[in-house]
Backbone as JSON, one array per atom type, in Angstrom:
{
  "sequence": "MTIQVLRALTTLTTVVAVDTDVGKLETAKHMGADEALLSGDEAIMRIKDLTGQQGAELVVDMVGIDPTLRMAAQVGRVLGHLTIVGLGGGALPVNFASPPHECSVASPCHPNLLQTPPRIPPRFLPPSSLPGQPRNRPGSRSSASPRIGPSTLLSVYRNAGRPATPSPRVT",
  "N": [[0.54, -1.22, -0.29], [2.08, 0.92, 0.79], [3.55, 1.57, -1.65], [1.83, 2.44, -3.37], [0.65, 4.6, -2.51], [2.32, 6.46, -2.65], [2.7, 6.21, -5.27], [0.31, 7.66, -5.8], [1.0, 10.33, -4.76], [2.74, 11.16, -6.39], [4.14, 11.06, -9.31], [6.79, 11.57, -10.57], [8.93, 10.67, -8.88], [11.69, 8.35, -8.15], [10.44, 5.13, -7.03], [11.43, 2.79, -5.04], [11.56, -0.58, -4.14], [12.83, -2.61, -1.06], [13.41, -5.77, 0.2], [14.06, -9.13, 1.49], [12.46, -11.0, 0.3], [11.77, -12.23, -2.5], [8.98, -12.46, -3.68], [8.04, -10.47, -2.46], [8.76, -8.74, -3.7], [8.31, -8.5, -6.16], [5.54, -8.36, -5.8], [5.89, -5.45, -5.16], [6.88, -4.07, -7.55], [4.58, -5.14, -9.16], [2.67, -3.46, -8.06], [3.76, -0.55, -8.89], [6.27, -0.3, -7.72], [9.38, 1.11, -9.26], [12.02, 0.0, -9.42], [13.17, -2.94, -8.17], [14.49, -4.49, -5.32], [16.71, -6.45, -3.82], [17.26, -6.74, -0.55], [20.41, -5.2, 0.94], [24.2, -4.82, 0.21], [24.14, -4.31, -2.04], [22.13, -3.4, -2.75], [22.17, -1.15, -1.18], [24.07, 0.39, -2.73], [22.99, 0.49, -5.32], [20.79, 2.27, -5.61], [22.12, 4.38, -4.17], [23.82, 4.94, -7.21], [21.13, 5.32, -8.75], [20.2, 7.95, -7.31], [22.67, 9.57, -7.94], [24.63, 9.31, -6.07], [23.75, 10.85, -4.01], [21.45, 9.75, -2.33], [18.31, 8.75, -1.02], [15.8, 10.73, -0.85], [13.19, 10.46, 0.37], [12.95, 8.08, 2.72], [11.02, 5.3, 3.36], [10.75, 3.49, 6.11], [9.2, 0.27, 7.17], [9.47, -1.7, 8.36], [11.36, -1.62, 10.91], [13.43, -2.94, 12.22], [16.58, -3.43, 13.08], [18.78, -4.25, 10.71], [17.06, -3.12, 9.25], [16.58, -0.4, 9.93], [19.28, 0.68, 9.38], [20.06, 0.44, 7.18], [18.08, 2.55, 6.22], [19.66, 4.7, 7.12], [21.45, 4.36, 5.89], [21.1, 5.04, 3.37], [19.69, 7.38, 3.23], [19.5, 10.74, 2.42], [21.68, 14.44, 3.19], [19.33, 16.71, 4.31], [17.12, 15.06, 3.86], [14.37, 12.65, 4.6], [13.48, 10.63, 7.16], [11.04, 8.15, 7.64], [9.87, 6.12, 10.15], [7.79, 3.42, 10.09], [7.89, 0.69, 10.64], [7.27, -1.46, 13.7], [9.58, -2.87, 14.71], [11.13, -2.68, 16.55], [14.27, -1.94, 16.54], [16.84, -0.06, 16.77], [17.86, 2.9, 15.71], [20.66, 3.85, 13.75], [22.69, 6.49, 15.26], [25.17, 8.92, 14.98], [27.94, 10.85, 13.96], [28.07, 10.8, 11.5], [26.08, 9.26, 10.56], [22.37, 9.11, 10.72], [22.25, 11.05, 7.18], [23.68, 14.39, 7.68], [21.29, 16.89, 9.02], [19.36, 15.1, 7.91], [15.93, 14.81, 8.4], [14.04, 12.94, 10.6], [11.35, 10.69, 11.55], [8.3, 8.78, 13.66], [5.63, 7.7, 13.07], [4.37, 6.49, 14.59], [3.69, 5.48, 17.91], [4.63, 2.76, 20.17], [3.57, 3.22, 22.76], [1.58, 3.95, 22.06], [-0.22, 2.35, 21.06], [-1.18, 0.8, 23.51], [-2.07, 2.47, 24.84], [-5.12, 4.01, 26.06], [-5.61, 7.4, 23.98], [-4.96, 10.59, 25.86], [-7.48, 12.56, 26.7], [-8.09, 15.96, 26.83], [-8.42, 18.26, 30.21], [-10.34, 20.08, 29.29], [-12.05, 18.81, 27.08], [-13.58, 17.27, 28.3], [-16.69, 16.32, 29.21], [-18.23, 17.81, 31.95], [-19.33, 16.62, 34.25], [-17.75, 14.26, 34.13], [-15.21, 15.35, 35.46], [-12.63, 15.21, 38.26], [-13.74, 15.33, 41.7], [-16.44, 15.85, 40.78], [-20.17, 15.34, 41.1], [-21.36, 11.69, 39.27], [-23.27, 10.37, 39.04], [-26.36, 11.78, 37.95], [-29.79, 12.35, 38.51], [-30.8, 11.13, 35.16], [-28.69, 11.26, 34.13], [-26.05, 9.38, 32.2], [-23.78, 6.37, 33.78], [-20.86, 5.72, 33.8], [-17.34, 4.47, 33.94], [-15.73, 5.64, 31.89], [-15.61, 8.81, 30.53], [-18.52, 9.54, 28.18], [-17.45, 10.67, 24.79], [-18.37, 12.87, 21.82], [-18.17, 12.42, 18.21], [-17.8, 14.51, 17.31], [-16.71, 16.05, 18.69], [-13.9, 14.61, 19.3], [-12.62, 15.08, 16.6], [-12.54, 17.76, 16.85], [-10.47, 17.89, 18.96], [-8.57, 16.66, 17.5], [-7.92, 18.04, 15.52], [-7.15, 20.6, 16.63], [-4.93, 20.02, 17.42], [-4.52, 19.75, 20.42], [-5.57, 21.85, 21.82], [-8.06, 24.22, 22.79], [-10.35, 24.37, 20.86], [-11.26, 26.92, 18.58], [-14.2, 29.51, 18.06], [-15.02, 30.08, 14.75], [-15.07, 33.3, 13.47], [-17.97, 34.76, 12.81], [-19.57, 36.54, 9.63], [-21.79, 38.57, 9.13]],
  "CA": [[0.06, 0.22, 0.13], [2.87, 2.36, 0.69], [3.59, 2.31, -3.31], [0.31, 2.77, -4.26], [0.43, 5.73, -1.89], [3.67, 7.28, -3.35], [2.46, 6.67, -6.5], [-0.7, 8.51, -6.03], [0.94, 11.37, -4.73], [3.42, 12.2, -7.32], [4.46, 10.25, -10.55], [7.89, 12.26, -11.03], [10.02, 10.08, -8.71], [11.49, 6.97, -8.73], [10.02, 4.13, -5.94], [12.71, 1.85, -4.88], [11.47, -1.42, -2.56], [13.58, -3.13, -0.96], [13.05, -6.58, 0.5], [14.35, -10.0, 1.46], [11.5, -11.68, -0.04], [12.05, -11.93, -3.75], [7.98, -12.84, -4.12], [7.58, -9.32, -2.11], [9.7, -7.42, -4.56], [7.71, -8.75, -7.38], [4.9, -7.74, -6.19], [5.94, -4.51, -5.2], [7.16, -4.15, -8.89], [3.23, -4.82, -9.88], [2.23, -2.18, -7.63], [4.19, 0.47, -9.03], [7.74, 0.34, -7.82], [10.26, 1.17, -10.41], [12.99, -0.65, -8.96], [12.86, -3.79, -6.84], [16.15, -4.36, -4.75], [17.5, -7.65, -2.38], [18.26, -6.22, 0.4], [21.68, -5.81, 0.92], [25.25, -3.92, -0.16], [24.23, -4.06, -3.53], [20.55, -2.05, -2.99], [22.51, 0.25, -1.08], [25.11, 0.56, -4.39], [22.37, 1.08, -6.79], [20.25, 3.57, -4.68], [23.18, 5.33, -4.54], [23.65, 5.04, -7.95], [19.84, 5.78, -8.69], [20.11, 9.27, -6.81], [23.97, 10.46, -8.26], [25.51, 9.1, -4.84], [23.04, 11.51, -2.97], [20.79, 9.28, -1.25], [17.32, 8.89, -1.56], [15.29, 12.2, -0.64], [12.6, 9.69, 1.25], [12.89, 6.42, 3.1], [10.18, 4.62, 4.43], [11.0, 1.78, 6.88], [8.01, -0.19, 7.29], [9.82, -3.14, 9.68], [11.63, -0.98, 12.24], [14.48, -3.73, 12.98], [18.17, -3.23, 13.13], [19.57, -4.17, 10.01], [16.54, -2.06, 7.75], [16.97, 0.57, 10.17], [20.63, 0.85, 9.33], [20.13, 0.63, 5.49], [17.84, 3.44, 5.84], [20.46, 5.58, 7.85], [22.95, 4.69, 4.74], [20.46, 5.36, 2.11], [19.05, 8.79, 3.63], [20.82, 11.96, 1.98], [21.4, 15.06, 3.44], [18.21, 17.57, 4.41], [16.17, 14.16, 3.07], [13.69, 12.48, 5.79], [13.37, 9.11, 7.24], [10.02, 8.14, 8.66], [9.73, 4.43, 10.86], [6.4, 3.09, 10.38], [7.61, -0.59, 11.47], [7.12, -1.61, 14.93], [9.95, -4.14, 14.82], [11.85, -2.78, 18.2], [15.39, -2.09, 16.22], [17.23, 1.33, 16.82], [18.62, 3.89, 14.45], [22.23, 4.34, 14.58], [22.75, 7.72, 15.5], [26.32, 9.27, 15.49], [28.15, 11.83, 13.49], [27.8, 10.31, 9.85], [24.64, 8.8, 10.2], [21.96, 9.39, 9.34], [23.08, 11.99, 6.99], [23.16, 15.91, 8.33], [19.66, 17.5, 8.74], [17.75, 14.54, 7.61], [14.81, 14.39, 9.78], [13.34, 11.38, 10.79], [10.17, 10.82, 12.06], [8.32, 7.97, 13.86], [4.34, 8.4, 13.45], [3.24, 5.67, 15.41], [4.54, 5.39, 18.88], [4.32, 1.71, 20.24], [2.81, 2.99, 23.77], [0.08, 4.5, 21.51], [-0.86, 1.64, 20.66], [-1.34, 0.26, 24.37], [-2.7, 3.11, 26.27], [-5.93, 5.19, 25.06], [-5.32, 8.52, 24.18], [-5.68, 10.92, 26.78], [-8.24, 14.07, 26.62], [-7.8, 16.85, 27.87], [-9.48, 17.86, 30.7], [-11.11, 21.25, 28.95], [-12.71, 18.49, 26.49], [-14.33, 16.32, 29.09], [-17.81, 16.68, 30.28], [-18.45, 18.24, 33.79], [-19.26, 15.29, 35.38], [-16.34, 13.74, 34.66], [-13.81, 15.49, 35.87], [-12.5, 14.92, 39.41], [-15.36, 16.13, 42.45], [-18.15, 16.08, 40.03], [-20.96, 14.27, 40.79], [-20.99, 11.21, 37.82], [-24.61, 9.8, 38.92], [-27.08, 12.64, 38.32], [-30.45, 11.86, 37.39], [-31.16, 11.0, 33.79], [-27.11, 10.85, 33.0], [-25.24, 8.02, 32.24], [-23.26, 6.22, 34.83], [-19.58, 4.72, 33.45], [-16.33, 4.56, 34.35], [-14.94, 6.71, 31.43], [-16.66, 9.5, 29.59], [-18.72, 9.4, 26.62], [-16.8, 11.74, 23.92], [-18.41, 12.25, 20.7], [-17.13, 12.04, 17.43], [-17.51, 15.93, 16.99], [-15.33, 16.29, 20.08], [-12.6, 14.09, 18.91], [-12.41, 15.31, 15.31], [-11.92, 18.99, 17.22], [-8.91, 17.86, 19.43], [-7.73, 16.45, 16.28], [-8.08, 19.28, 14.45], [-6.88, 21.59, 17.51], [-3.83, 19.55, 18.24], [-4.82, 19.61, 21.88], [-5.77, 23.01, 22.19], [-9.82, 24.21, 22.9], [-11.54, 25.02, 19.66], [-11.81, 28.71, 18.53], [-15.25, 29.21, 17.12], [-14.87, 31.07, 13.21], [-15.79, 34.73, 13.11], [-19.28, 35.21, 11.86], [-20.22, 37.49, 9.24], [-23.31, 38.73, 8.62]],
  "C": [[0.87, 1.46, 0.18], [3.3, 2.71, -0.89], [2.36, 2.76, -3.72], [0.06, 4.55, -3.62], [1.2, 6.78, -2.42], [3.19, 7.46, -4.41], [1.42, 7.61, -6.81], [-0.34, 9.72, -5.83], [2.13, 11.86, -5.77], [4.04, 10.91, -8.34], [6.19, 10.88, -11.23], [8.75, 11.87, -10.24], [10.16, 9.14, -9.41], [11.26, 6.47, -7.35], [10.87, 3.45, -5.92], [12.03, 1.09, -3.87], [12.33, -2.15, -2.52], [13.11, -4.04, 0.11], [14.0, -7.69, 0.92], [14.04, -11.17, 0.8], [11.49, -11.92, -1.91], [10.12, -11.8, -4.34], [7.53, -11.39, -3.81], [8.06, -8.29, -3.04], [8.83, -7.46, -5.9], [6.01, -7.89, -7.0], [4.69, -6.49, -5.67], [6.37, -3.61, -6.9], [5.57, -3.7, -9.73], [2.49, -3.54, -9.47], [2.38, -0.95, -7.69], [5.17, 0.77, -8.73], [8.38, 0.43, -8.98], [11.11, 0.38, -10.64], [12.73, -1.93, -7.72], [13.74, -4.59, -6.33], [15.78, -5.6, -3.47], [18.21, -6.53, -1.67], [19.54, -6.43, 0.77], [22.73, -4.55, 0.84], [24.92, -3.76, -1.14], [22.99, -3.2, -3.15], [21.25, -0.96, -2.28], [23.59, 1.15, -2.33], [24.22, 1.28, -5.0], [21.27, 2.24, -6.16], [20.66, 4.34, -4.75], [23.21, 5.9, -6.05], [22.25, 6.21, -9.19], [19.92, 7.54, -8.62], [21.77, 10.0, -7.4], [25.0, 10.04, -6.85], [25.05, 10.21, -3.79], [22.11, 11.2, -1.88], [19.67, 9.95, -1.81], [16.66, 10.03, -0.27], [13.91, 11.76, 0.27], [12.65, 8.55, 1.67], [11.98, 6.63, 4.01], [10.63, 3.15, 4.88], [9.88, 1.44, 7.26], [8.35, -1.43, 8.21], [10.19, -2.61, 10.7], [12.65, -2.06, 12.55], [15.84, -3.14, 12.54], [18.16, -3.07, 11.27], [18.64, -2.95, 8.87], [16.49, -0.78, 8.32], [18.59, 1.58, 9.74], [21.03, 1.23, 7.94], [19.15, 1.87, 5.83], [18.66, 4.42, 6.26], [21.37, 5.63, 6.26], [22.42, 5.4, 3.74], [19.73, 6.58, 1.91], [20.27, 9.51, 2.34], [20.41, 13.06, 2.99], [20.21, 15.97, 3.01], [16.85, 16.33, 3.39], [14.81, 13.89, 4.52], [13.41, 10.89, 5.7], [12.18, 9.24, 8.54], [10.04, 6.0, 8.75], [8.53, 4.19, 10.79], [6.18, 1.81, 10.92], [7.73, -0.37, 13.16], [8.36, -2.84, 15.46], [11.07, -4.2, 16.41], [13.14, -2.78, 17.78], [15.08, -0.68, 16.83], [18.09, 1.76, 15.9], [19.82, 3.91, 14.9], [22.34, 5.48, 14.02], [24.17, 8.16, 15.58], [26.53, 10.8, 13.86], [27.94, 12.01, 11.81], [26.32, 9.53, 9.61], [23.28, 9.19, 11.22], [22.22, 10.88, 8.87], [22.86, 13.36, 7.93], [21.84, 16.36, 7.71], [18.97, 16.48, 8.05], [16.82, 14.32, 8.57], [14.4, 13.08, 9.54], [12.27, 11.86, 12.18], [9.67, 9.36, 12.56], [6.61, 8.3, 14.23], [3.83, 7.92, 14.5], [3.9, 4.97, 16.55], [3.69, 4.07, 19.77], [2.96, 1.97, 21.82], [1.05, 3.46, 22.89], [-0.75, 3.54, 21.14], [-1.78, 0.47, 21.89], [-2.45, 1.16, 25.39], [-3.36, 4.07, 25.37], [-5.51, 6.22, 25.59], [-6.11, 9.71, 25.28], [-6.1, 12.18, 26.67], [-7.84, 14.84, 27.12], [-8.91, 17.4, 28.61], [-10.8, 19.02, 29.95], [-11.94, 20.46, 27.9], [-13.75, 17.35, 26.81], [-16.03, 17.35, 29.29], [-17.67, 16.89, 31.36], [-18.15, 17.22, 34.64], [-18.33, 14.53, 35.29], [-15.27, 13.98, 34.87], [-13.86, 15.28, 37.7], [-13.43, 16.05, 40.56], [-16.2, 16.56, 42.16], [-18.94, 15.23, 39.85], [-21.4, 13.4, 39.75], [-22.67, 10.64, 38.09], [-25.37, 10.63, 39.22], [-28.18, 12.07, 37.4], [-30.31, 11.87, 35.98], [-29.67, 11.31, 33.13], [-26.59, 9.94, 33.02], [-23.95, 7.58, 33.8], [-22.29, 5.31, 33.86], [-18.58, 5.31, 33.68], [-15.35, 5.37, 33.68], [-16.14, 7.53, 30.53], [-17.42, 9.08, 28.66], [-18.41, 10.68, 25.54], [-17.32, 11.44, 22.58], [-17.57, 12.51, 20.05], [-16.64, 13.73, 17.04], [-16.14, 16.79, 17.72], [-13.83, 15.81, 19.71], [-12.27, 14.71, 18.13], [-11.78, 17.04, 15.93], [-10.79, 18.84, 17.88], [-8.38, 17.37, 18.89], [-7.02, 17.28, 15.85], [-7.12, 20.79, 15.07], [-5.46, 21.48, 17.62], [-3.63, 19.24, 19.65], [-5.34, 20.96, 22.06], [-7.15, 23.5, 22.37], [-10.22, 25.19, 21.17], [-11.9, 26.31, 19.74], [-13.2, 28.93, 17.92], [-14.65, 30.91, 16.22], [-15.79, 32.21, 13.6], [-17.18, 34.42, 12.43], [-19.14, 36.13, 11.01], [-21.6, 37.7, 8.59], [-23.65, 40.02, 8.05]]
}
């Protein structure tokens, strides 16, 4: 799916898939990858050749184990971007030469977020769910966790945890 998303975003770039499984590489080619390379030193050299020795502008590691992260750091470029999606438990080697200078690194999925429900700031919770407030009022729901509607969650998401500000109305 990653290859399909990259293809949908741009057709002006070269998409390179790297894997240890030949069958997965064939699937990657079928899905739109321009190059499908067996993981290893030859893949690193080929990526460097394809990019004029500069390295890849975007590297997406879908596995997240030590060997894939090491390769990701080797094929990235100065001012490039490395996104770690895989939750394999590996460590990205960081030193003066790796990843390349000013290469940004992001891990959009933190393992703790998969185990712990997100914390909703108190300002978005109904008053009855706050400490010191009565929970069992006549006609109200009684539950251990407050019920928060989709519109509130969407507002929290869109505003990155800040309170929603009403948009000005022009009359």
